[in-house]
C-alpha positions in Angstrom: 242.8 -96.5 -35.6 239.7 -95.8 -33.5 239.6 -97.5 -30.1 236.6 -99.8 -29.6 236.1 -98.3 -26.1 235.1 -95.0 -27.8 231.9 -96.7 -28.9 229.0 -97.9 -26.7 229.9 -101.1 -24.9 228.1 -104.3 -25.9 225.7 -105.8 -23.5 227.4 -107.3 -20.5 227.3 -111.1 -20.5 225.5 -112.9 -17.7 227.9 -113.7 -14.9 227.6 -116.3 -12.2 225.7 -115.3 -9.0 228.9 -115.4 -6.9 230.5 -112.9 -9.2 227.5 -110.6 -9.5 228.2 -107.0 -8.9 230.1 -104.2 -10.6 233.4 -106.1 -10.6 234.2 -109.0 -12.9 237.6 -110.4 -12.3 239.8 -111.9 -15.0 239.7 -115.7 -15.5 241.6 -117.5 -12.8 243.6 -119.5 -15.4 245.1 -116.2 -16.7 245.6 -114.6 -13.3 247.7 -117.3 -11.4 251.1 -115.6 -11.6 249.7 -112.2 -10.6 247.6 -113.8 -7.8 250.6 -115.7 -6.4 252.6 -112.5 -6.4 249.8 -110.6 -4.8 249.5 -113.2 -2.0 253.2 -112.9 -1.2 253.0 -109.2 -1.4 249.9 -109.1 0.9 251.5 -111.1 3.7 254.8 -109.2 3.4 253.1 -105.8 3.4 251.0 -106.6 6.5 253.9 -108.0 8.4 256.0 -104.9 7.5 253.2 -102.6 8.5 252.8 -104.4 11.8 256.5 -104.1 12.6 256.4 -100.4 11.7 253.5 -99.7 14.0 255.0 -101.7 16.9 258.1 -99.5 16.7 255.9 -96.6 17.6 253.4 -98.2 20.0 254.9 -100.2 22.8 252.6 -102.6 24.6 250.2 -103.1 21.6 251.8 -106.2 20.1 248.8 -108.4 20.7 246.1 -106.0 19.3 248.2 -105.4 16.2 248.7 -109.1 15.7 244.9 -109.6 15.9 244.3 -106.9 13.4 246.9 -108.2 11.0 245.7 -111.8 11.1 242.1 -110.7 10.6 242.9 -108.6 7.5 245.1 -111.3 6.1 242.1 -113.7 6.2 239.7 -111.0 5.0 241.8 -110.1 1.9 239.9 -106.8 1.3 240.6 -106.5 -2.4 241.4 -108.9 -5.3 244.8 -108.6 -7.0 243.7 -106.6 -10.0 242.3 -103.9 -7.7 245.4 -104.0 -5.5 247.4 -103.4 -8.7 245.4 -100.1 -9.4 245.5 -98.9 -5.8 249.2 -99.6 -5.5 249.9 -97.8 -8.8 247.9 -94.7 -7.9 248.0 -94.5 -4.1 250.8 -96.6 -2.9 253.6 -95.1 -5.0 254.7 -91.7 -6.3 252.6 -91.9 -9.4 249.5 -89.8 -8.6 250.0 -87.7 -11.7 250.1 -90.7 -14.1 246.9 -91.5 -15.9 245.3 -95.0 -15.6 245.5 -96.9 -18.9 242.5 -99.0 -20.1 244.4 -102.2 -19.6 244.7 -101.5 -15.9 240.9 -101.4 -15.4 240.1 -104.8 -16.9 237.1 -106.2 -15.0 236.0 -102.8 -13.7 234.0 -101.6 -16.7 230.6 -101.6 -14.9 232.1 -99.9 -11.8 233.7 -97.2 -14.0 230.4 -96.5 -15.7 228.5 -96.3 -12.4 231.2 -93.9 -10.9 231.4 -91.7 -14.0 227.6 -91.5 -14.2 227.3 -90.5 -10.5 226.2 -87.0 -9.9 228.9 -86.3 -7.2 231.9 -88.1 -8.7 231.1 -88.0 -12.4 228.8 -86.3 -14.9 225.4 -87.1 -13.5 224.4 -88.6 -16.8 224.8 -92.1 -18.2 228.3 -93.0 -19.3 229.0 -96.2 -21.1 232.5 -95.8 -22.6 235.6 -96.8 -20.7 237.7 -94.1 -22.3 235.1 -91.4 -21.5 234.9 -92.6 -17.9 238.6 -92.4 -17.5 238.6 -88.9 -19.0 236.0 -87.9 -16.4 237.4 -89.6 -13.3 240.7 -88.8 -11.7 243.0 -91.8 -11.1 242.7 -91.5 -7.3 238.9 -91.5 -7.5 239.0 -94.7 -9.6 241.4 -96.3 -7.1 239.3 -95.2 -4.1 236.0 -96.4 -5.4 237.5 -99.7 -6.5 238.8 -100.4 -3.0 235.6 -99.3 -1.3 233.4 -101.3 -3.5 235.6 -104.4 -3.2 235.4 -104.2 0.6 231.6 -103.7 0.5 231.4 -106.7 -1.8 233.4 -108.9 0.6 231.3 -107.9 3.5 228.1 -108.8 1.6 229.0 -112.4 2.0 229.5 -112.2 5.7 227.1 -112.9 8.7 225.4 -110.4 11.0 224.5 -108.0 8.3 221.8 -106.5 10.5 224.5 -105.1 12.7 227.4 -104.3 10.3 225.2 -102.8 7.5 224.4 -99.5 9.4 228.1 -99.2 10.2 229.0 -99.7 6.6 226.4 -97.0 5.7 228.1 -94.7 8.2 231.5 -95.5 6.5 230.0 -94.4 3.1 228.5 -91.3 4.7 232.0 -90.4 6.0 233.4 -91.1 2.6 230.9 -88.6 1.2 232.1 -86.0 3.7 235.5 -86.8 2.4 234.4 -85.3 -1.0 233.6 -82.0 0.8 237.0 -82.0 2.4 239.2 -83.4 -0.3 237.9 -81.0 -2.9 239.7 -78.2 -1.0 243.2 -79.7 -1.5 243.7 -81.0 -5.0 247.2 -82.4 -4.2 245.5 -84.8 -1.7 242.4 -85.2 -3.8 238.8 -86.4 -3.4 239.7 -90.1 -3.7 242.1 -90.1 -0.8 239.7 -88.2 1.4 236.9 -90.6 0.5 239.1 -93.5 1.6 240.0 -91.7 4.8 236.3 -91.3 5.7 235.5 -94.8 4.8 238.4 -96.1 7.0 236.7 -94.4 9.9 234.2 -97.2 10.2 235.0 -100.0 7.8 237.4 -101.6 10.4 234.5 -101.9 12.9 232.2 -103.4 10.2 234.9 -106.0 9.3 235.4 -106.9 13.0 231.7 -107.5 13.5 231.3 -109.4 10.3 234.1 -111.8 11.2 233.3 -112.4 14.8 230.7 -114.8 16.3 227.1 -114.2 17.3 227.8 -113.5 20.9 230.4 -110.9 20.0 228.0 -109.3 17.5 225.4 -109.1 20.2 227.8 -107.5 22.7 229.0 -105.1 20.1 225.5 -104.0 19.3 224.8 -103.4 23.0 227.9 -101.3 23.5 227.2 -99.3 20.4 223.7 -98.7 21.6 225.2 -97.2 24.7 227.3 -94.9 22.5 230.6 -96.4 23.7 233.6 -95.3 21.6 234.5 -97.7 18.9 238.0 -98.3 20.3 236.4 -99.5 23.5 234.0 -101.7 21.6 236.8 -103.2 19.6 239.3 -103.7 22.4 236.8 -105.2 24.9 235.1 -107.6 22.5 237.6 -108.3 19.7 241.0 -107.6 21.2 241.9 -104.7 18.9 241.0 -101.2 17.9 238.8 -101.0 14.8 241.2 -98.3 13.5 244.0 -100.8 13.6 241.9 -103.0 11.3 241.2 -100.0 9.1 244.9 -99.2 8.8 245.8 -102.7 8.0 243.0 -102.9 5.5 244.3 -99.8 3.7 247.8 -101.3 3.7 246.5 -104.6 2.4 244.5 -102.8 -0.3 247.7 -101.3 -1.8 247.0 -97.7 -0.5 250.5 -97.4 1.0 252.1 -96.7 4.4 251.1 -93.1 4.4 247.4 -94.0 4.3 247.8 -96.6 7.1 249.9 -94.3 9.4 247.7 -91.3 8.8 244.6 -93.2 9.7 245.8 -94.9 12.8 247.5 -91.7 14.0 244.1 -90.3 14.9 243.8 -92.9 17.7 247.3 -92.3 19.0 248.2 -90.4 22.2 250.5 -88.2 20.1 249.1 -88.1 16.6 251.9 -86.0 15.2 254.5 -88.5 16.3 252.8 -91.3 14.4 252.1 -89.1 11.3 255.8 -88.5 10.5 255.8 -86.9 7.1 253.6 -84.3 5.2 251.6 -86.9 3.3 250.8 -88.8 6.5 249.8 -85.5 8.2 247.4 -84.8 5.4 245.7 -88.3 5.9 245.6 -87.5 9.6 244.1 -84.0 9.0 241.5 -85.5 6.6 240.5 -88.1 9.2 240.3 -85.6 12.0 238.2 -83.1 10.0 235.8 -85.8 8.6 235.3 -87.3 12.0 234.6 -83.8 13.6 232.0 -83.0 10.9 230.3 -86.4 11.4 230.2 -85.9 15.2 229.3 -82.2 15.0 232.4 -81.2 16.9 234.0 -79.2 14.1 234.7 -76.1 16.0 236.4 -78.0 18.8 239.1 -79.3 16.4 242.6 -78.0 16.3 242.5 -75.3 13.6 245.7 -76.7 12.0 243.8 -79.6 10.7 241.3 -77.3 8.9 244.2 -75.2 7.6 245.7 -78.2 6.0 242.8 -78.2 3.6 242.6 -74.4 3.2 239.4 -74.2 5.2 239.0 -71.0 7.2 237.8 -71.2 10.8 235.0 -70.6 11.6 233.3 -69.5 8.4 234.6 -72.3 6.1 234.0 -74.9 8.8 230.4 -73.7 9.3 229.8 -74.0 5.5 231.1 -77.5 5.5 228.8 -78.4 8.5 225.8 -76.9 6.6 226.6 -79.0 3.6 226.8 -82.0 5.8 223.4 -81.4 7.3 221.9 -81.3 3.8 223.8 -84.5 3.0 222.3 -86.3 6.1 218.8 -85.4 5.0 219.4 -86.8 1.5 221.7 -89.8 2.4 225.0 -90.6 0.8 223.4 -91.7 -2.4 225.9 -94.4 -3.1 223.7 -97.5 -2.8 225.3 -98.6 -6.1 228.6 -99.0 -4.4 227.4 -101.5 -1.8 
């Protein structure tokens, strides 16, 4: 029997203003058991992540507590996106395809992603099945998480300050495409999330502070202070701690969280304890070095993790990035 999703989708019904966007969640009356389980899982996951980090970083209990409590309030993704992210990124199921039942509520987002010139076909796609054939599971999961976070931020104050930071996060995610395409076992989606994590924590901190904190943050950023210094001085935690907690809360798994926060550690290799975490760390390091034009100063082992030759391959990546900066990330549809 033919599947209805093989045909063009019917016009999308009008949705309430507060639900406008590329995500349409299932009716609350049908989601209560799943939402309750998600709430319990969210709190448990964040507490477990905090304990794991504290076991490696003495003297940082207060800052990790601040980061955990903030992300617990922020709730970066709804339960039906957490379910996808956890299935694809949080467990050993990266080779399993995503079924159409798992992407309920994400039809518009799938169409936009599959139609995108970088992530998809560069032509209009309006079939769920075709979109899932075009997109890898980890790209679907990554875009879902990133869009959900952008959508949550859109309802927050101080947009004038956090919006440029969010754009930088998306630009870093776009660099992730350049890096992740070199290592298929890691994938473009994970690399996109790594780049996005480089700045989303700072955007979340600013969006959930007060006006005076936002003003102070803007002044320090204008002075080109490191984001860790900005976060610790004004908000009491490192923005990368918020990013790591956000990835954990979004269902991306411990490897994503540890690989991300390892970049800010005194001994990154001690924090990134297994091969998967080391790939997340290498992705973060290479993306950040491209963004800050310090690529050739980076430990070559990070480039080698993605089969990128030093210096020729690095210079090619940097040239691609310069063209990207001139054009922009091109993902306005994701915000």
